[in-house]
PDB file as gemmi writes it, atoms N, CA and C in Angstrom:
CRYST1    1.000    1.000    1.000  90.00  90.00  90.00 P 1                      
ATOM      1  N   UNK A   1      19.641 -50.127-172.354  1.00  0.00           N  
ATOM      2  CA  UNK A   1      18.489 -50.868-172.050  1.00  0.00           C  
ATOM      3  C   UNK A   1      17.061 -50.345-172.457  1.00  0.00           C  
ATOM      4  N   UNK A   2      16.636 -50.731-173.301  1.00  0.00           N  
ATOM      5  CA  UNK A   2      15.002 -50.185-173.868  1.00  0.00           C  
ATOM      6  C   UNK A   2      14.451 -50.764-171.999  1.00  0.00           C  
ATOM      7  N   UNK A   3      12.857 -50.018-172.117  1.00  0.00           N  
ATOM      8  CA  UNK A   3      12.302 -50.244-171.030  1.00  0.00           C  
ATOM      9  C   UNK A   3      11.552 -51.680-170.898  1.00  0.00           C  
ATOM     10  N   UNK A   4      11.759 -52.160-172.363  1.00  0.00           N  
ATOM     11  CA  UNK A   4      11.049 -53.310-172.529  1.00  0.00           C  
ATOM     12  C   UNK A   4      11.585 -54.534-171.566  1.00  0.00           C  
ATOM     13  N   UNK A   5      12.789 -54.220-172.159  1.00  0.00           N  
ATOM     14  CA  UNK A   5      13.553 -55.351-171.598  1.00  0.00           C  
ATOM     15  C   UNK A   5      13.980 -55.293-170.081  1.00  0.00           C  
ATOM     16  N   UNK A   6      13.725 -53.632-169.374  1.00  0.00           N  
ATOM     17  CA  UNK A   6      13.914 -54.030-168.186  1.00  0.00           C  
ATOM     18  C   UNK A   6      12.808 -54.779-167.663  1.00  0.00           C  
ATOM     19  N   UNK A   7      11.844 -53.955-168.007  1.00  0.00           N  
ATOM     20  CA  UNK A   7      10.440 -55.290-167.765  1.00  0.00           C  
ATOM     21  C   UNK A   7      10.731 -56.869-167.579  1.00  0.00           C  
ATOM     22  N   UNK A   8      11.100 -57.016-168.791  1.00  0.00           N  
ATOM     23  CA  UNK A   8      11.214 -58.856-169.141  1.00  0.00           C  
ATOM     24  C   UNK A   8      12.464 -58.897-167.996  1.00  0.00           C  
ATOM     25  N   UNK A   9      13.255 -58.570-167.364  1.00  0.00           N  
ATOM     26  CA  UNK A   9      14.161 -58.614-166.577  1.00  0.00           C  
ATOM     27  C   UNK A   9      13.802 -58.658-165.364  1.00  0.00           C  
ATOM     28  N   UNK A  10      13.209 -57.948-164.873  1.00  0.00           N  
ATOM     29  CA  UNK A  10      12.196 -58.224-163.651  1.00  0.00           C  
ATOM     30  C   UNK A  10      11.308 -59.090-163.365  1.00  0.00           C  
ATOM     31  N   UNK A  11      10.590 -59.226-164.789  1.00  0.00           N  
ATOM     32  CA  UNK A  11       9.459 -60.689-164.449  1.00  0.00           C  
ATOM     33  C   UNK A  11      10.132 -61.632-164.512  1.00  0.00           C  
ATOM     34  N   UNK A  12      11.236 -61.779-165.460  1.00  0.00           N  
ATOM     35  CA  UNK A  12      12.226 -63.160-165.103  1.00  0.00           C  
ATOM     36  C   UNK A  12      12.717 -63.441-163.747  1.00  0.00           C  
ATOM     37  N   UNK A  13      13.348 -62.224-163.661  1.00  0.00           N  
ATOM     38  CA  UNK A  13      14.124 -62.429-161.904  1.00  0.00           C  
ATOM     39  C   UNK A  13      12.902 -62.956-160.994  1.00  0.00           C  
ATOM     40  N   UNK A  14      11.769 -62.063-160.793  1.00  0.00           N  
ATOM     41  CA  UNK A  14      10.927 -62.762-159.898  1.00  0.00           C  
ATOM     42  C   UNK A  14      10.252 -64.229-159.907  1.00  0.00           C  
ATOM     43  N   UNK A  15      10.063 -64.376-161.497  1.00  0.00           N  
ATOM     44  CA  UNK A  15       9.483 -66.022-161.688  1.00  0.00           C  
ATOM     45  C   UNK A  15      10.634 -67.233-161.577  1.00  0.00           C  
ATOM     46  N   UNK A  16      11.758 -66.772-161.902  1.00  0.00           N  
ATOM     47  CA  UNK A  16      13.105 -67.730-161.925  1.00  0.00           C  
ATOM     48  C   UNK A  16      13.144 -67.668-160.271  1.00  0.00           C  
ATOM     49  N   UNK A  17      13.296 -66.634-159.315  1.00  0.00           N  
ATOM     50  CA  UNK A  17      13.405 -66.828-158.154  1.00  0.00           C  
ATOM     51  C   UNK A  17      12.349 -68.119-157.388  1.00  0.00           C  
ATOM     52  N   UNK A  18      11.186 -67.586-157.888  1.00  0.00           N  
ATOM     53  CA  UNK A  18      10.074 -68.431-157.212  1.00  0.00           C  
ATOM     54  C   UNK A  18      10.268 -69.995-157.535  1.00  0.00           C  
ATOM     55  N   UNK A  19      11.066 -70.079-158.696  1.00  0.00           N  
ATOM     56  CA  UNK A  19      11.222 -71.960-159.542  1.00  0.00           C  
ATOM     57  C   UNK A  19      11.719 -72.211-158.218  1.00  0.00           C  
ATOM     58  N   UNK A  20      13.131 -71.308-158.312  1.00  0.00           N  
ATOM     59  CA  UNK A  20      14.636 -71.643-157.532  1.00  0.00           C  
ATOM     60  C   UNK A  20      13.709 -72.037-155.912  1.00  0.00           C  
ATOM     61  N   UNK A  21      13.291 -71.183-155.573  1.00  0.00           N  
ATOM     62  CA  UNK A  21      12.374 -71.385-154.383  1.00  0.00           C  
ATOM     63  C   UNK A  21      11.692 -72.699-154.245  1.00  0.00           C  
ATOM     64  N   UNK A  22      10.472 -72.723-154.888  1.00  0.00           N  
ATOM     65  CA  UNK A  22       9.628 -73.756-154.543  1.00  0.00           C  
ATOM     66  C   UNK A  22      10.520 -75.376-155.127  1.00  0.00           C  
ATOM     67  N   UNK A  23      11.282 -75.122-156.643  1.00  0.00           N  
ATOM     68  CA  UNK A  23      11.436 -76.471-156.994  1.00  0.00           C  
ATOM     69  C   UNK A  23      12.407 -77.146-157.029  1.00  0.00           C  
ATOM     70  N   UNK A  24      13.197 -76.311-156.551  1.00  0.00           N  
ATOM     71  CA  UNK A  24      15.001 -76.814-155.809  1.00  0.00           C  
ATOM     72  C   UNK A  24      15.181 -77.243-154.791  1.00  0.00           C  
ATOM     73  N   UNK A  25      15.460 -78.444-154.224  1.00  0.00           N  
ATOM     74  CA  UNK A  25      15.929 -78.446-152.994  1.00  0.00           C  
ATOM     75  C   UNK A  25      17.645 -78.096-152.791  1.00  0.00           C  
ATOM     76  N   UNK A  26      18.146 -76.983-152.381  1.00  0.00           N  
ATOM     77  CA  UNK A  26      19.356 -76.971-151.960  1.00  0.00           C  
ATOM     78  C   UNK A  26      19.482 -77.085-151.121  1.00  0.00           C  
ATOM     79  N   UNK A  27      20.417 -78.346-150.277  1.00  0.00           N  
ATOM     80  CA  UNK A  27      20.950 -78.587-149.236  1.00  0.00           C  
ATOM     81  C   UNK A  27      21.935 -77.800-148.564  1.00  0.00           C  
ATOM     82  N   UNK A  28      21.340 -77.142-147.593  1.00  0.00           N  
ATOM     83  CA  UNK A  28      21.945 -75.992-146.605  1.00  0.00           C  
ATOM     84  C   UNK A  28      23.037 -75.053-147.174  1.00  0.00           C  
ATOM     85  N   UNK A  29      21.963 -74.521-148.524  1.00  0.00           N  
ATOM     86  CA  UNK A  29      22.733 -73.562-149.114  1.00  0.00           C  
ATOM     87  C   UNK A  29      21.627 -72.566-149.720  1.00  0.00           C  
ATOM     88  N   UNK A  30      22.025 -71.111-149.641  1.00  0.00           N  
ATOM     89  CA  UNK A  30      21.453 -70.159-149.993  1.00  0.00           C  
ATOM     90  C   UNK A  30      21.487 -69.637-151.517  1.00  0.00           C  
ATOM     91  N   UNK A  31      20.782 -69.720-152.038  1.00  0.00           N  
ATOM     92  CA  UNK A  31      20.885 -69.164-153.736  1.00  0.00           C  
ATOM     93  C   UNK A  31      19.932 -67.661-153.747  1.00  0.00           C  
ATOM     94  N   UNK A  32      20.745 -66.823-154.266  1.00  0.00           N  
ATOM     95  CA  UNK A  32      19.777 -65.491-154.778  1.00  0.00           C  
ATOM     96  C   UNK A  32      20.252 -65.282-156.150  1.00  0.00           C  
ATOM     97  N   UNK A  33      19.058 -64.499-156.621  1.00  0.00           N  
ATOM     98  CA  UNK A  33      19.563 -64.036-158.078  1.00  0.00           C  
ATOM     99  C   UNK A  33      19.898 -62.714-158.038  1.00  0.00           C  
ATOM    100  N   UNK A  34      20.940 -62.571-158.305  1.00  0.00           N  
ATOM    101  CA  UNK A  34      21.500 -60.937-157.907  1.00  0.00           C  
ATOM    102  C   UNK A  34      21.123 -59.731-159.498  1.00  0.00           C  
ATOM    103  N   UNK A  35      21.169 -60.950-160.556  1.00  0.00           N  
ATOM    104  CA  UNK A  35      21.113 -60.044-161.734  1.00  0.00           C  
ATOM    105  C   UNK A  35      20.519 -60.871-163.334  1.00  0.00           C  
ATOM    106  N   UNK A  36      19.522 -60.304-163.844  1.00  0.00           N  
ATOM    107  CA  UNK A  36      19.304 -61.233-165.182  1.00  0.00           C  
ATOM    108  C   UNK A  36      19.594 -59.928-166.387  1.00  0.00           C  
ATOM    109  N   UNK A  37      20.036 -60.786-167.558  1.00  0.00           N  
ATOM    110  CA  UNK A  37      20.043 -59.931-168.718  1.00  0.00           C  
ATOM    111  C   UNK A  37      19.576 -60.681-169.553  1.00  0.00           C  
ATOM    112  N   UNK A  38      18.950 -60.207-170.263  1.00  0.00           N  
ATOM    113  CA  UNK A  38      18.022 -60.468-171.558  1.00  0.00           C  
ATOM    114  C   UNK A  38      18.604 -59.881-172.775  1.00  0.00           C  
ATOM    115  N   UNK A  39      18.784 -60.478-173.811  1.00  0.00           N  
ATOM    116  CA  UNK A  39      19.308 -60.207-174.965  1.00  0.00           C  
ATOM    117  C   UNK A  39      18.326 -59.446-175.893  1.00  0.00           C  
ATOM    118  N   UNK A  40      18.580 -58.352-176.309  1.00  0.00           N  
ATOM    119  CA  UNK A  40      17.220 -57.407-177.338  1.00  0.00           C  
ATOM    120  C   UNK A  40      16.607 -58.290-178.065  1.00  0.00           C  
ATOM    121  N   UNK A  41      16.891 -59.546-178.328  1.00  0.00           N  
ATOM    122  CA  UNK A  41      15.716 -60.058-179.412  1.00  0.00           C  
ATOM    123  C   UNK A  41      15.182 -61.096-178.388  1.00  0.00           C  
ATOM    124  N   UNK A  42      15.314 -61.059-176.941  1.00  0.00           N  
ATOM    125  CA  UNK A  42      14.478 -62.052-176.173  1.00  0.00           C  
ATOM    126  C   UNK A  42      14.701 -63.462-176.214  1.00  0.00           C  
ATOM    127  N   UNK A  43      15.797 -63.949-176.861  1.00  0.00           N  
ATOM    128  CA  UNK A  43      16.110 -65.063-177.390  1.00  0.00           C  
ATOM    129  C   UNK A  43      16.996 -65.968-175.956  1.00  0.00           C  
ATOM    130  N   UNK A  44      17.641 -65.023-175.165  1.00  0.00           N  
ATOM    131  CA  UNK A  44      18.889 -65.376-174.672  1.00  0.00           C  
ATOM    132  C   UNK A  44      18.555 -65.011-172.933  1.00  0.00           C  
ATOM    133  N   UNK A  45      18.682 -65.364-172.072  1.00  0.00           N  
ATOM    134  CA  UNK A  45      18.817 -64.659-171.009  1.00  0.00           C  
ATOM    135  C   UNK A  45      19.794 -65.299-169.758  1.00  0.00           C  
ATOM    136  N   UNK A  46      20.731 -64.467-169.275  1.00  0.00           N  
ATOM    137  CA  UNK A  46      21.894 -64.643-168.518  1.00  0.00           C  
ATOM    138  C   UNK A  46      21.242 -64.364-167.206  1.00  0.00           C  
ATOM    139  N   UNK A  47      21.194 -65.804-166.278  1.00  0.00           N  
ATOM    140  CA  UNK A  47      20.782 -65.564-164.710  1.00  0.00           C  
ATOM    141  C   UNK A  47      21.961 -65.497-163.654  1.00  0.00           C  
ATOM    142  N   UNK A  48      22.435 -64.376-163.140  1.00  0.00           N  
ATOM    143  CA  UNK A  48      23.696 -64.296-161.978  1.00  0.00           C  
ATOM    144  C   UNK A  48      22.968 -64.851-160.680  1.00  0.00           C  
ATOM    145  N   UNK A  49      23.497 -65.641-160.452  1.00  0.00           N  
ATOM    146  CA  UNK A  49      23.384 -65.837-158.915  1.00  0.00           C  
ATOM    147  C   UNK A  49      24.611 -65.880-157.669  1.00  0.00           C  
ATOM    148  N   UNK A  50      24.132 -65.867-156.791  1.00  0.00           N  
ATOM    149  CA  UNK A  50      24.986 -65.282-155.463  1.00  0.00           C  
ATOM    150  C   UNK A  50      24.673 -66.785-154.680  1.00  0.00           C  
ATOM    151  N   UNK A  51      25.832 -67.281-153.756  1.00  0.00           N  
ATOM    152  CA  UNK A  51      25.541 -68.292-153.215  1.00  0.00           C  
ATOM    153  C   UNK A  51      26.141 -68.382-151.511  1.00  0.00           C  
ATOM    154  N   UNK A  52      25.442 -68.758-150.721  1.00  0.00           N  
ATOM    155  CA  UNK A  52      25.994 -68.388-149.325  1.00  0.00           C  
ATOM    156  C   UNK A  52      26.009 -70.110-148.975  1.00  0.00           C  
ATOM    157  N   UNK A  53      26.725 -70.448-148.459  1.00  0.00           N  
ATOM    158  CA  UNK A  53      28.292 -70.165-148.708  1.00  0.00           C  
ATOM    159  C   UNK A  53      28.895 -70.022-149.451  1.00  0.00           C  
ATOM    160  N   UNK A  54      29.927 -69.449-149.720  1.00  0.00           N  
ATOM    161  CA  UNK A  54      30.570 -69.138-151.291  1.00  0.00           C  
ATOM    162  C   UNK A  54      31.326 -70.595-151.624  1.00  0.00           C  
ATOM    163  N   UNK A  55      31.905 -71.432-150.704  1.00  0.00           N  
ATOM    164  CA  UNK A  55      32.420 -72.661-151.108  1.00  0.00           C  
ATOM    165  C   UNK A  55      31.581 -73.571-151.765  1.00  0.00           C  
ATOM    166  N   UNK A  56      30.176 -73.229-151.919  1.00  0.00           N  
ATOM    167  CA  UNK A  56      29.433 -74.431-152.602  1.00  0.00           C  
ATOM    168  C   UNK A  56      28.833 -73.672-153.685  1.00  0.00           C  
ATOM    169  N   UNK A  57      29.602 -72.360-154.551  1.00  0.00           N  
ATOM    170  CA  UNK A  57      29.298 -72.067-155.717  1.00  0.00           C  
ATOM    171  C   UNK A  57      29.316 -73.240-157.007  1.00  0.00           C  
ATOM    172  N   UNK A  58      30.284 -74.049-156.820  1.00  0.00           N  
ATOM    173  CA  UNK A  58      30.051 -75.136-158.177  1.00  0.00           C  
ATOM    174  C   UNK A  58      28.750 -76.149-157.498  1.00  0.00           C  
ATOM    175  N   UNK A  59      28.661 -76.820-156.474  1.00  0.00           N  
ATOM    176  CA  UNK A  59      27.370 -77.318-155.995  1.00  0.00           C  
ATOM    177  C   UNK A  59      26.298 -76.663-156.363  1.00  0.00           C  
ATOM    178  N   UNK A  60      26.033 -75.996-156.009  1.00  0.00           N  
ATOM    179  CA  UNK A  60      24.863 -74.979-156.537  1.00  0.00           C  
ATOM    180  C   UNK A  60      24.419 -74.509-158.102  1.00  0.00           C  
ATOM    181  N   UNK A  61      25.469 -74.348-158.741  1.00  0.00           N  
ATOM    182  CA  UNK A  61      25.484 -74.416-159.884  1.00  0.00           C  
ATOM    183  C   UNK A  61      24.866 -75.837-160.738  1.00  0.00           C  
ATOM    184  N   UNK A  62      25.765 -76.718-160.292  1.00  0.00           N  
ATOM    185  CA  UNK A  62      25.587 -78.278-160.497  1.00  0.00           C  
ATOM    186  C   UNK A  62      24.323 -78.386-160.240  1.00  0.00           C  
ATOM    187  N   UNK A  63      23.526 -78.589-159.497  1.00  0.00           N  
ATOM    188  CA  UNK A  63      22.491 -78.491-159.107  1.00  0.00           C  
ATOM    189  C   UNK A  63      21.283 -78.079-160.042  1.00  0.00           C  
ATOM    190  N   UNK A  64      21.584 -76.689-160.189  1.00  0.00           N  
ATOM    191  CA  UNK A  64      20.805 -75.814-161.100  1.00  0.00           C  
ATOM    192  C   UNK A  64      20.732 -76.606-162.478  1.00  0.00           C  
ATOM    193  N   UNK A  65      21.861 -76.749-162.764  1.00  0.00           N  
ATOM    194  CA  UNK A  65      22.312 -77.008-163.987  1.00  0.00           C  
ATOM    195  C   UNK A  65      21.907 -78.732-164.657  1.00  0.00           C  
ATOM    196  N   UNK A  66      21.649 -79.128-163.349  1.00  0.00           N  
ATOM    197  CA  UNK A  66      20.835 -80.571-163.331  1.00  0.00           C  
ATOM    198  C   UNK A  66      19.534 -80.485-164.209  1.00  0.00           C  
ATOM    199  N   UNK A  67      18.688 -79.229-163.469  1.00  0.00           N  
ATOM    200  CA  UNK A  67      17.402 -78.835-163.195  1.00  0.00           C  
ATOM    201  C   UNK A  67      16.955 -78.254-164.185  1.00  0.00           C  
ATOM    202  N   UNK A  68      17.809 -78.093-165.193  1.00  0.00           N  
ATOM    203  CA  UNK A  68      17.616 -76.541-166.057  1.00  0.00           C  
ATOM    204  C   UNK A  68      16.560 -76.831-167.285  1.00  0.00           C  
ATOM    205  N   UNK A  69      16.044 -77.907-167.314  1.00  0.00           N  
ATOM    206  CA  UNK A  69      15.230 -78.628-168.386  1.00  0.00           C  
ATOM    207  C   UNK A  69      13.936 -78.396-167.985  1.00  0.00           C  
ATOM    208  N   UNK A  70      13.799 -78.860-166.464  1.00  0.00           N  
ATOM    209  CA  UNK A  70      12.281 -78.404-165.744  1.00  0.00           C  
ATOM    210  C   UNK A  70      12.338 -77.150-165.375  1.00  0.00           C  
ATOM    211  N   UNK A  71      13.247 -76.465-164.893  1.00  0.00           N  
ATOM    212  CA  UNK A  71      12.931 -75.286-164.862  1.00  0.00           C  
ATOM    213  C   UNK A  71      12.554 -74.142-165.930  1.00  0.00           C  
ATOM    214  N   UNK A  72      13.078 -74.284-167.260  1.00  0.00           N  
ATOM    215  CA  UNK A  72      13.006 -73.944-168.497  1.00  0.00           C  
ATOM    216  C   UNK A  72      11.043 -73.837-169.065  1.00  0.00           C  
ATOM    217  N   UNK A  73      10.814 -75.560-168.669  1.00  0.00           N  
ATOM    218  CA  UNK A  73       9.821 -75.883-168.859  1.00  0.00           C  
ATOM    219  C   UNK A  73       8.367 -74.966-168.039  1.00  0.00           C  
ATOM    220  N   UNK A  74       9.140 -75.456-166.805  1.00  0.00           N  
ATOM    221  CA  UNK A  74       8.196 -74.392-165.835  1.00  0.00           C  
ATOM    222  C   UNK A  74       7.989 -72.839-166.022  1.00  0.00           C  
ATOM    223  N   UNK A  75       9.145 -72.067-166.734  1.00  0.00           N  
ATOM    224  CA  UNK A  75       8.837 -70.894-166.950  1.00  0.00           C  
ATOM    225  C   UNK A  75       8.319 -70.595-168.099  1.00  0.00           C  
ATOM    226  N   UNK A  76       8.746 -71.697-169.259  1.00  0.00           N  
ATOM    227  CA  UNK A  76       7.355 -71.387-170.179  1.00  0.00           C  
ATOM    228  C   UNK A  76       5.970 -71.251-169.861  1.00  0.00           C  
ATOM    229  N   UNK A  77       5.545 -72.405-168.990  1.00  0.00           N  
ATOM    230  CA  UNK A  77       4.500 -72.331-168.999  1.00  0.00           C  
ATOM    231  C   UNK A  77       3.923 -70.816-167.718  1.00  0.00           C  
ATOM    232  N   UNK A  78       4.499 -70.290-167.389  1.00  0.00           N  
ATOM    233  CA  UNK A  78       4.245 -69.360-166.547  1.00  0.00           C  
ATOM    234  C   UNK A  78       4.137 -68.004-166.965  1.00  0.00           C  
ATOM    235  N   UNK A  79       4.998 -67.707-168.233  1.00  0.00           N  
ATOM    236  CA  UNK A  79       5.496 -66.607-168.799  1.00  0.00           C  
ATOM    237  C   UNK A  79       4.906 -66.442-169.901  1.00  0.00           C  
ATOM    238  N   UNK A  80       3.922 -65.284-170.025  1.00  0.00           N  
ATOM    239  CA  UNK A  80       3.382 -65.428-171.605  1.00  0.00           C  
ATOM    240  C   UNK A  80       4.190 -64.280-172.297  1.00  0.00           C  
ATOM    241  N   UNK A  81       4.792 -64.652-173.249  1.00  0.00           N  
ATOM    242  CA  UNK A  81       5.935 -63.733-174.051  1.00  0.00           C  
ATOM    243  C   UNK A  81       5.826 -64.488-175.222  1.00  0.00           C  
ATOM    244  N   UNK A  82       5.980 -63.443-176.253  1.00  0.00           N  
ATOM    245  CA  UNK A  82       6.112 -64.068-177.603  1.00  0.00           C  
ATOM    246  C   UNK A  82       7.596 -65.106-177.624  1.00  0.00           C  
ATOM    247  N   UNK A  83       8.462 -64.753-177.411  1.00  0.00           N  
ATOM    248  CA  UNK A  83       9.683 -65.625-177.103  1.00  0.00           C  
ATOM    249  C   UNK A  83       9.787 -65.542-175.573  1.00  0.00           C  
ATOM    250  N   UNK A  84       9.973 -66.879-174.795  1.00  0.00           N  
ATOM    251  CA  UNK A  84      10.297 -67.071-173.612  1.00  0.00           C  
ATOM    252  C   UNK A  84      11.892 -67.089-173.878  1.00  0.00           C  
ATOM    253  N   UNK A  85      12.888 -66.653-173.034  1.00  0.00           N  
ATOM    254  CA  UNK A  85      14.419 -66.502-173.435  1.00  0.00           C  
ATOM    255  C   UNK A  85      14.764 -67.990-172.578  1.00  0.00           C  
ATOM    256  N   UNK A  86      15.680 -68.365-173.344  1.00  0.00           N  
ATOM    257  CA  UNK A  86      16.405 -69.832-172.504  1.00  0.00           C  
ATOM    258  C   UNK A  86      17.054 -68.973-172.006  1.00  0.00           C  
ATOM    259  N   UNK A  87      17.205 -69.703-170.355  1.00  0.00           N  
ATOM    260  CA  UNK A  87      17.633 -69.391-169.462  1.00  0.00           C  
ATOM    261  C   UNK A  87      19.486 -70.198-169.334  1.00  0.00           C  
ATOM    262  N   UNK A  88      20.320 -69.237-169.059  1.00  0.00           N  
ATOM    263  CA  UNK A  88      21.447 -69.872-168.533  1.00  0.00           C  
ATOM    264  C   UNK A  88      22.056 -69.394-167.275  1.00  0.00           C  
ATOM    265  N   UNK A  89      22.749 -70.030-166.218  1.00  0.00           N  
ATOM    266  CA  UNK A  89      22.915 -69.297-164.876  1.00  0.00           C  
ATOM    267  C   UNK A  89      24.578 -69.572-164.850  1.00  0.00           C  
ATOM    268  N   UNK A  90      25.134 -68.490-164.206  1.00  0.00           N  
ATOM    269  CA  UNK A  90      26.568 -68.184-163.789  1.00  0.00           C  
ATOM    270  C   UNK A  90      26.336 -67.457-162.453  1.00  0.00           C  
ATOM    271  N   UNK A  91      27.944 -67.688-161.560  1.00  0.00           N  
ATOM    272  CA  UNK A  91      28.093 -67.223-160.288  1.00  0.00           C  
ATOM    273  C   UNK A  91      28.312 -65.781-160.687  1.00  0.00           C  
ATOM    274  N   UNK A  92      27.627 -64.816-160.045  1.00  0.00           N  
ATOM    275  CA  UNK A  92      27.978 -63.574-159.728  1.00  0.00           C  
ATOM    276  C   UNK A  92      29.265 -63.188-159.347  1.00  0.00           C  
ATOM    277  N   UNK A  93      30.168 -62.810-159.898  1.00  0.00           N  
ATOM    278  CA  UNK A  93      31.852 -62.440-159.294  1.00  0.00           C  
ATOM    279  C   UNK A  93      31.873 -61.165-158.639  1.00  0.00           C  
ATOM    280  N   UNK A  94      31.014 -60.210-158.423  1.00  0.00           N  
ATOM    281  CA  UNK A  94      31.265 -58.961-157.617  1.00  0.00           C  
ATOM    282  C   UNK A  94      30.671 -58.778-156.197  1.00  0.00           C  
ATOM    283  N   UNK A  95      30.487 -60.064-155.623  1.00  0.00           N  
ATOM    284  CA  UNK A  95      30.818 -60.430-153.889  1.00  0.00           C  
ATOM    285  C   UNK A  95      32.388 -60.765-153.900  1.00  0.00           C  
ATOM    286  N   UNK A  96      32.829 -61.481-154.536  1.00  0.00           N  
ATOM    287  CA  UNK A  96      34.595 -61.695-154.220  1.00  0.00           C  
ATOM    288  C   UNK A  96      35.376 -60.891-155.070  1.00  0.00           C  
ATOM    289  N   UNK A  97      35.023 -60.251-155.930  1.00  0.00           N  
ATOM    290  CA  UNK A  97      35.716 -59.048-155.951  1.00  0.00           C  
ATOM    291  C   UNK A  97      35.768 -57.955-154.855  1.00  0.00           C  
ATOM    292  N   UNK A  98      34.600 -57.865-154.547  1.00  0.00           N  
ATOM    293  CA  UNK A  98      34.315 -56.734-153.324  1.00  0.00           C  
ATOM    294  C   UNK A  98      35.049 -57.162-152.198  1.00  0.00           C  
ATOM    295  N   UNK A  99      34.853 -58.268-151.700  1.00  0.00           N  
ATOM    296  CA  UNK A  99      35.467 -58.821-150.771  1.00  0.00           C  
ATOM    297  C   UNK A  99      37.056 -58.710-151.176  1.00  0.00           C  
ATOM    298  N   UNK A 100      37.863 -58.975-151.896  1.00  0.00           N  
ATOM    299  CA  UNK A 100      38.938 -58.765-152.336  1.00  0.00           C  
ATOM    300  C   UNK A 100      39.632 -57.378-152.293  1.00  0.00           C  
ATOM    301  N   UNK A 101      38.370 -56.425-152.324  1.00  0.00           N  
ATOM    302  CA  UNK A 101      38.918 -54.624-152.117  1.00  0.00           C  
ATOM    303  C   UNK A 101      39.097 -54.735-151.179  1.00  0.00           C  
ATOM    304  N   UNK A 102      38.329 -55.042-150.146  1.00  0.00           N  
ATOM    305  CA  UNK A 102      38.096 -54.365-148.851  1.00  0.00           C  
ATOM    306  C   UNK A 102      39.130 -55.261-148.467  1.00  0.00           C  
ATOM    307  N   UNK A 103      39.700 -56.436-148.420  1.00  0.00           N  
ATOM    308  CA  UNK A 103      41.327 -56.993-147.778  1.00  0.00           C  
ATOM    309  C   UNK A 103      42.313 -55.638-148.060  1.00  0.00           C  
ATOM    310  N   UNK A 104      42.266 -55.245-149.514  1.00  0.00           N  
ATOM    311  CA  UNK A 104      43.274 -54.977-149.720  1.00  0.00           C  
ATOM    312  C   UNK A 104      43.109 -53.069-149.195  1.00  0.00           C  
ATOM    313  N   UNK A 105      42.296 -52.837-148.926  1.00  0.00           N  
ATOM    314  CA  UNK A 105      41.736 -51.672-148.475  1.00  0.00           C  
ATOM    315  C   UNK A 105      42.173 -51.543-146.869  1.00  0.00           C  
ATOM    316  N   UNK A 106      41.959 -52.562-146.480  1.00  0.00           N  
ATOM    317  CA  UNK A 106      42.272 -52.978-144.582  1.00  0.00           C  
ATOM    318  C   UNK A 106      43.704 -53.438-144.638  1.00  0.00           C  
ATOM    319  N   UNK A 107      44.789 -53.413-145.436  1.00  0.00           N  
ATOM    320  CA  UNK A 107      46.160 -53.378-145.082  1.00  0.00           C  
ATOM    321  C   UNK A 107      46.773 -52.255-145.207  1.00  0.00           C  
TER     322      UNK A 107                                                      
END                                                                             
């Protein structure tokens, strides 16, 4: 991954986290951004999120998807790039996998 893509990923992570914090109201759910993957052509961006409690993963994702247009427009205004990537969100499964490994090791 090039250094430019890494810098864009960090910038997007900061800006999207600020937008999620200020613009979207999650009821009793903590949503954090764990990873941002931007394509080399800067056209698309996958944002992986972690939700606590994990039982409300689908609810949080539905709330974000319902407000995706508003988030994209706000991001377009905040970031000055030649191409502002189209963002998409998905649940980060690494925590569930880590929990499963811990369960196996504890047996």
